[in-house]
N, C-alpha and C positions, 0 to 999 in steps of 0.2 A: 504494500500500500504506500502511496506517495505521501509526503508530508502535507500536501494540500488536502487530500481526501480525509486525512485524519484530523484536520482542523475544521471541516465543514460542520461536523456535529456540535462541537463547542460553540462555534459561531451561531449556529441555529438556536442553541439554548440561550446565548446572550441576547440574540434578537428577540426571542420569545419573552424573556424577562423584561426587556426594554418596552416591548409592545404592550404587554399586559400589566406591567408593574406588580407582578405577583411572584412569589417564590417559584423556583423551577421545579417541575415535576420530574419523575424518573425518566421520562422520554418527552422530547419536544418535537412537534411536527417541523419538517424541513420544507420551507417554501420553495417553490419551483425556481424563483429568481435567484436564490442562493445556489442551487444546483447549476443553473445556466451560467452564473458568474464563475463558479468553480471550474466548469467545463471549458469556458472561454479562456480562463487563466492557464489551464493545462495545455490547451492548443497553442496559446501564445508562447509559452515556455518551450514546448517541443519544437515549434517552428524556429525559434531563436537558436536553439541548440543545433538543429539541422542546418540552418544558414551558416553558423560558425564552422561546423564540420565541413560543409561544402566549400567554403572559402579557403579553409586550411588545406583541404585536399587539392584544390585547383591551383593554389599559388606555388610557384617553384621555390623550393627551400634552398638557401645557399648551403654550401658544404660546411659542416661544423669545423673542418680542418682544412682551411684554404691553403695553408703552407704545405701540408702533406700532399694535396692534389698537385701543387706545383712541382714538388720533389718527384712525385711519381712520373709526371709527364716529362720532366727533365731526364730522369733515369731511362725512360722509354726511348727518348730521342737519342741518348748516348748509345743504347743498345742497337738501335737501327743504324746508326752511323758505323758502329763497329762491324755489324754484319755486312754492310755494303763494302767496307774495306777488306773484309775477309774474302768476299766473292771476287774482288778485282785482283 
């Protein structure tokens, strides 16, 4: 269960106490608008997470070790030059 869904019940009780000005009963009815608000909130949070994940997956990440990448390419170039020299 998500944290939001476990908070709808207490929010419904608080709303019922505010609406009736009476002590809370063992169970309070949950108005439809609270459920709609909770559902809309979940949809908004999920779409935000999906948007962030999509942006992170689509953006090219720089190498965490740029110097290592340069050293590897330098070593590869030296190896290619040596092989050319050996062939000639």
